[in-house]
C-alpha positions as CSV (number, residue, x, y, z in Angstrom):
1,M,0.0,0.0,0.0
2,F,1.1,3.5,-0.7
3,E,0.8,6.4,1.8
4,D,-2.3,7.7,0.1
5,G,-4.1,4.4,0.6
6,S,-4.0,3.2,-3.0
7,A,-2.9,-0.3,-3.7
8,A,0.4,-1.0,-5.4
9,A,0.1,-1.6,-9.1
10,T,0.5,-5.3,-10.0
11,P,3.3,-6.0,-12.3
12,R,2.3,-6.5,-15.9
13,R,3.1,-9.7,-17.7
14,S,5.6,-9.4,-20.4
15,R,4.1,-8.4,-23.8
16,R,4.0,-10.7,-26.8
17,P,6.7,-10.0,-29.4
18,P,5.4,-7.8,-32.2
19,Q,3.7,-9.6,-35.0
20,T,5.3,-10.0,-38.4
21,P,3.6,-8.5,-41.5
22,V,2.6,-12.1,-42.5
23,Q,1.0,-12.7,-39.1
24,R,-0.9,-9.4,-39.2
25,A,-2.2,-10.2,-42.7
26,L,-3.2,-13.7,-41.7
27,G,-5.0,-12.3,-38.7
28,L,-7.1,-10.1,-41.0
29,L,-7.7,-13.0,-43.4
30,V,-9.1,-15.4,-40.7
31,R,-11.9,-12.9,-40.0
32,R,-13.0,-12.5,-43.7
33,E,-11.7,-12.6,-47.2
34,H,-9.7,-9.5,-48.4
35,S,-8.5,-8.5,-51.8
36,R,-4.7,-8.0,-52.3
37,R,-5.2,-4.2,-52.5
38,E,-7.3,-4.1,-49.4
39,L,-4.9,-6.3,-47.4
40,G,-2.0,-4.1,-48.5
41,R,-3.8,-0.9,-47.4
42,K,-4.8,-2.4,-44.1
43,L,-1.2,-3.5,-43.4
44,A,0.1,0.0,-44.3
45,A,-2.4,1.6,-42.0
46,R,-1.0,-0.6,-39.2
47,G,2.5,0.7,-39.8
48,V,3.9,-2.0,-42.1
49,E,6.3,-0.8,-44.8
50,P,4.9,-1.1,-48.3
51,A,7.6,-3.5,-49.5
52,E,7.0,-5.7,-46.5
53,A,3.3,-5.6,-46.9
54,E,3.5,-6.6,-50.6
55,A,5.9,-9.5,-49.7
56,A,3.5,-10.7,-47.0
57,V,0.5,-10.5,-49.2
58,Q,2.4,-12.3,-52.0
59,R,3.5,-15.1,-49.6
60,L,-0.1,-15.6,-48.4
61,A,-1.4,-15.7,-51.9
62,E,1.2,-18.3,-52.9
63,A,0.2,-20.4,-49.9
64,G,-3.5,-20.1,-50.8
65,W,-4.6,-18.0,-47.9
66,Q,-5.4,-15.0,-50.0
67,D,-7.1,-15.3,-53.4
68,D,-8.7,-12.4,-55.3
69,A,-11.1,-14.8,-57.2
70,R,-12.4,-16.3,-53.9
71,F,-12.7,-12.8,-52.5
72,A,-14.7,-11.6,-55.5
73,E,-17.1,-14.6,-55.3
74,S,-17.6,-14.0,-51.6
75,L,-18.3,-10.3,-52.0
76,V,-20.8,-11.0,-54.8
77,R,-22.7,-13.5,-52.7
78,Q,-22.7,-11.2,-49.6
79,R,-23.8,-8.1,-51.5
80,A,-26.5,-9.9,-53.5
81,M,-27.9,-11.4,-50.3
82,G,-27.8,-7.9,-48.8
83,G,-30.1,-6.5,-51.5
84,Y,-27.6,-4.9,-53.8
85,G,-27.8,-5.1,-57.6
86,P,-25.2,-6.1,-60.2
87,Y,-24.2,-2.5,-61.0
88,H,-23.4,-1.7,-57.4
89,I,-21.5,-4.9,-56.9
90,R,-19.4,-4.5,-60.1
91,A,-18.5,-1.0,-59.0
92,E,-17.5,-2.2,-55.5
93,L,-15.4,-5.0,-56.9
94,G,-13.6,-2.4,-59.1
95,T,-12.7,-0.4,-56.0
96,H,-10.8,-3.5,-54.6
97,G,-8.4,-3.5,-57.5
98,L,-9.8,-6.5,-59.3
99,D,-9.4,-6.5,-63.1
100,T,-12.4,-6.6,-65.4
101,A,-12.1,-10.3,-66.3
102,M,-12.1,-11.3,-62.6
103,V,-15.1,-9.1,-61.9
104,E,-17.0,-10.6,-64.8
105,A,-16.1,-14.1,-63.9
106,A,-17.3,-13.6,-60.3
107,M,-20.6,-12.0,-61.5
108,E,-21.2,-14.8,-64.0
109,G,-20.2,-17.5,-61.5
110,C,-22.8,-16.4,-59.0
111,E,-26.2,-18.0,-59.3
112,V,-28.3,-15.0,-58.3
113,D,-31.8,-14.4,-59.5
114,W,-31.6,-10.7,-59.7
115,L,-35.3,-10.3,-60.5
116,E,-36.3,-12.2,-57.5
117,N,-33.8,-10.3,-55.3
118,A,-35.2,-7.0,-56.5
119,R,-38.8,-8.1,-56.0
120,E,-38.1,-9.3,-52.5
121,L,-36.3,-6.1,-51.6
122,A,-39.1,-3.9,-52.9
123,R,-41.7,-6.0,-51.1
124,R,-39.7,-6.0,-47.9
125,R,-39.3,-2.2,-47.9
126,H,-42.6,-1.1,-49.4
127,G,-45.0,-3.9,-48.6
128,E,-47.1,-6.3,-50.6
129,G,-49.0,-4.6,-53.4
130,F,-46.7,-1.7,-53.7
131,E,-47.2,-1.9,-57.5
132,L,-50.8,-0.6,-57.0
133,D,-49.8,2.7,-55.4
134,P,-48.0,5.1,-57.7
135,V,-46.1,6.7,-54.8
136,R,-44.9,3.4,-53.3
137,R,-44.1,2.2,-56.8
138,R,-41.9,5.2,-57.5
139,K,-40.2,4.9,-54.1
140,A,-39.5,1.2,-54.8
141,A,-38.0,2.1,-58.2
142,D,-35.8,4.7,-56.6
143,L,-34.6,2.3,-54.0
144,L,-33.8,-0.3,-56.6
145,A,-31.9,2.2,-58.7
146,R,-29.9,3.4,-55.7
147,R,-29.1,-0.3,-54.9
148,G,-27.6,-0.8,-58.4
149,F,-30.3,-2.7,-60.3
150,P,-30.6,-2.1,-64.0
151,G,-33.5,-0.1,-65.4
152,E,-35.1,-2.9,-67.3
153,L,-35.2,-5.1,-64.2
154,I,-36.7,-2.2,-62.2
155,R,-39.4,-1.8,-64.8
156,R,-40.2,-5.5,-64.5
157,V,-40.5,-5.3,-60.7
158,T,-42.6,-2.2,-60.6
159,R,-45.0,-2.9,-63.5
160,L,-48.5,-4.1,-62.8
161,D,-48.6,-6.7,-65.6
162,D,-45.9,-9.3,-65.7
163,E,-45.7,-9.9,-69.4
164,W,-41.9,-9.9,-69.6
């Protein structure tokens, strides 16, 4: 005890040695998939030198821990299930540094019924029968457009007759 009545601080245990760039990158990858660019940015934000970050990402890619194609497929599934359309998802994949061929392969490889996703989103947000009310129909169309669905698909979802 100290004179002022406070207890003595307990000694701290020794700290773990600092993590290597590979360990840091692997720690990020076990939580979720990351693109090469995203992983490099996150390592740089944690103080890893760019050359070391690139080497760590390259090593993990060679070992199969990081794969841009797997990341792209995962992101397409997650965003489609979250109510986003193909335009939004393509744009987001582009921000992760993926080339056009990889983006197209991921989009074609996913088995998403975009029409059904759009209908479900519109019904969930604007209720059954939203097609009968012009105001709700317009709001549903605006929502779908903001979420990245193509115009033709939006028209199919918001039309009263389903002759498409």
